[in-house]
C-alpha positions as CSV (number, residue, x, y, z in Angstrom):
1,M,-10.1,-9.0,-9.5
2,I,-11.1,-5.4,-10.2
3,D,-14.8,-4.8,-10.1
4,Y,-15.2,-3.8,-13.8
5,E,-18.8,-3.0,-13.4
6,K,-17.9,-0.2,-11.0
7,Y,-14.6,0.9,-12.6
8,A,-15.2,0.4,-16.4
9,P,-17.0,3.8,-16.8
10,L,-14.0,5.4,-15.2
11,L,-11.4,3.6,-17.3
12,E,-13.3,4.7,-20.4
13,Q,-12.7,8.3,-19.4
14,V,-8.9,8.2,-18.7
15,E,-5.9,8.6,-21.0
16,K,-4.1,5.3,-20.2
17,P,-6.5,2.8,-18.6
18,G,-3.8,0.0,-18.7
19,R,-2.2,1.7,-15.7
20,Y,-5.1,0.6,-13.5
21,V,-6.0,-2.9,-14.5
22,G,-3.0,-5.1,-13.5
23,G,-2.7,-8.6,-15.0
24,E,0.9,-8.2,-16.2
25,Y,2.8,-11.4,-17.0
26,A,4.0,-13.2,-13.8
27,S,2.1,-10.8,-11.5
28,E,0.2,-13.6,-9.7
29,I,-0.1,-13.4,-5.9
30,P,-0.9,-15.8,-3.1
31,D,-4.7,-16.1,-2.6
32,P,-5.8,-13.2,-0.4
33,E,-8.6,-15.2,1.1
34,K,-6.1,-17.8,2.5
35,A,-3.4,-15.4,3.6
36,E,-2.9,-14.6,7.3
37,L,-1.8,-11.1,6.4
38,R,-2.7,-8.8,3.5
39,A,-0.3,-6.1,2.4
40,C,-0.4,-3.5,-0.3
41,F,2.9,-2.0,-1.5
42,C,2.4,1.5,-2.8
43,F,4.6,3.5,-5.1
44,P,3.6,7.2,-4.8
45,D,4.1,8.0,-8.4
46,T,2.6,6.8,-11.7
47,Y,2.5,3.2,-12.8
48,E,5.1,3.7,-15.5
49,I,7.7,5.0,-13.0
50,G,6.8,2.6,-10.1
51,M,6.4,-0.7,-11.9
52,S,10.1,-0.6,-13.0
53,N,11.3,-0.1,-9.5
54,L,13.4,-3.1,-8.4
55,G,12.8,-2.4,-4.7
56,I,9.1,-3.0,-5.2
57,K,9.7,-6.2,-7.1
58,I,12.1,-7.5,-4.4
59,L,10.0,-6.6,-1.4
60,T,6.7,-7.8,-2.8
61,G,8.5,-11.1,-3.7
62,C,9.9,-11.3,-0.2
63,F,6.4,-10.9,1.3
64,N,4.6,-13.3,-1.2
65,N,7.2,-16.0,-0.5
66,T,6.6,-16.1,3.2
67,G,3.6,-18.5,2.9
68,Y,1.4,-16.3,5.0
69,I,1.3,-12.9,3.3
70,S,-0.5,-11.9,0.1
71,C,1.1,-8.6,-1.1
72,E,-0.4,-6.5,-3.9
73,R,0.6,-3.2,-5.6
74,C,-0.8,0.2,-6.0
75,Y,0.4,3.3,-7.8
76,M,-0.6,7.0,-7.7
77,P,-3.2,7.6,-10.3
78,W,-2.7,10.3,-12.9
79,P,-4.9,13.4,-12.3
80,D,-7.6,12.2,-14.8
81,M,-8.1,8.9,-12.9
82,R,-7.8,10.6,-9.5
83,D,-10.6,13.0,-10.5
84,Q,-12.8,10.1,-11.7
85,L,-12.3,8.3,-8.4
86,I,-13.4,11.4,-6.5
87,K,-16.3,12.2,-8.8
88,H,-17.7,8.6,-8.6
89,Q,-16.8,8.3,-4.8
90,L,-14.8,5.1,-5.4
91,P,-11.6,4.3,-3.5
92,L,-8.1,3.8,-4.7
93,Y,-7.5,0.0,-5.0
94,A,-4.8,-2.6,-5.3
95,L,-4.1,-3.8,-8.9
96,E,-4.3,-7.5,-8.2
97,S,-7.6,-7.9,-6.2
98,G,-9.2,-4.5,-6.8
99,D,-9.7,-4.1,-3.0
100,P,-9.5,-0.6,-1.5
101,L,-6.3,0.3,0.4
102,N,-8.2,0.5,3.7
103,K,-9.0,-3.3,3.5
104,F,-5.4,-4.3,4.0
105,D,-3.6,-5.2,7.3
106,F,-0.7,-3.0,6.4
107,V,0.1,-0.6,3.6
108,A,3.7,0.2,2.8
109,F,5.1,3.2,0.9
110,T,8.5,3.6,-0.7
111,L,9.8,7.1,-0.3
112,Q,12.2,7.6,-3.2
113,Y,12.3,11.4,-3.3
114,E,10.8,14.3,-1.3
115,L,8.4,15.4,-4.0
116,C,6.4,12.2,-3.5
117,Y,5.3,13.1,0.0
118,T,2.1,14.8,-1.2
119,N,1.3,11.8,-3.3
120,V,1.6,9.6,-0.2
121,I,-1.0,11.8,1.6
122,A,-3.2,11.8,-1.6
123,M,-3.1,8.0,-1.8
124,L,-4.1,7.6,1.8
125,G,-7.1,9.8,1.3
126,L,-8.1,8.2,-2.0
127,G,-7.8,4.8,-0.3
128,G,-10.1,5.7,2.5
129,I,-7.5,5.7,5.2
130,P,-7.4,8.6,7.8
131,L,-4.5,10.8,6.9
132,L,-3.0,11.3,10.4
133,S,-1.6,8.4,12.3
134,K,-3.3,9.7,15.5
135,D,-6.7,9.5,13.8
136,R,-6.5,5.8,12.8
137,G,-8.4,3.2,14.7
138,E,-8.1,-0.5,15.4
139,N,-9.6,-1.4,12.0
140,D,-7.4,0.8,9.9
141,P,-4.2,-0.6,8.3
142,I,-0.8,0.0,9.8
143,I,1.0,2.5,7.5
144,I,4.7,1.8,6.9
145,A,7.3,3.8,4.9
146,G,10.8,3.1,3.9
147,G,13.2,3.9,1.1
148,P,15.9,6.6,0.8
149,C,13.8,9.4,2.3
150,A,13.0,7.4,5.4
151,Y,16.4,8.4,6.7
152,N,14.9,11.7,7.5
153,P,11.3,10.7,8.5
154,E,10.3,13.9,10.4
155,P,8.7,15.8,7.5
156,I,6.1,13.1,7.0
157,A,6.1,11.6,10.5
158,D,2.5,12.6,11.3
159,F,1.1,10.5,8.5
160,I,3.1,7.3,8.9
161,D,2.8,4.7,11.7
162,I,6.2,3.0,11.3
163,F,9.3,3.9,9.4
164,S,11.7,1.2,8.2
165,I,15.1,2.7,8.0
166,G,17.8,0.8,6.1
167,E,17.5,-2.3,3.9
168,G,13.9,-3.6,3.9
169,E,14.3,-7.3,3.1
170,E,15.1,-8.3,6.6
171,A,13.5,-5.6,8.7
172,L,10.1,-5.7,6.9
173,L,9.9,-9.5,7.3
174,E,10.6,-9.1,11.0
175,L,7.9,-6.5,11.2
176,A,5.5,-8.7,9.2
177,S,6.1,-11.5,11.7
178,L,5.1,-9.1,14.5
179,L,2.0,-8.0,12.6
180,R,1.1,-11.7,12.1
181,E,1.4,-12.4,15.8
182,A,-0.5,-9.2,16.6
183,K,-3.4,-10.2,14.4
184,K,-3.6,-13.7,15.9
185,S,-3.5,-12.5,19.4
186,G,-5.8,-9.5,19.0
187,M,-3.1,-7.0,20.0
188,S,-4.1,-3.4,20.1
189,R,-2.8,-0.8,17.6
190,E,-1.0,1.0,20.4
191,E,0.8,-2.2,21.5
192,I,1.7,-3.0,17.9
193,L,3.3,0.4,17.4
194,Y,5.1,0.1,20.8
195,R,6.4,-3.4,20.0
196,A,7.5,-2.2,16.5
197,S,9.5,0.6,18.0
């Protein structure tokens, strides 16, 4: 759960704190402590826009039904919350556990429109993840992007490790299976990216 001792002072300063606390009806996830892989699905726009996206609901459901992935959600904070996170030097976190984005095995973004590209970069930075793929190390999450704008990945290619082009339900589960194998065997980041390609 979200560390309210740390985040309560921030939530008191923002316009709509309900955007940042999770706990909606039927939003339970598999226990992150028991999961073989931890994922965070990010919608690079506000909670109100992203939480109604059917793709997010379908894909988080696919992941959480595998029996080995615990998949959480994160949305781009409104400028008031973004400024509070920066001011208090606190990372952007997943709604269900309150863990920072950089603590996940992989972080997936849906690219619904081009104007969200800058929000992807902002979320990476707020989540404590190196912005450029080439700067990420072995302990950083694998960054995945899919959705309509993934059909032309080049404008944001330097920031994303893997693009999933096409329908995600099957491709992302295959990729998750590779990441599970990689984690068990201690595969290097370079080998993971090569195998994924």
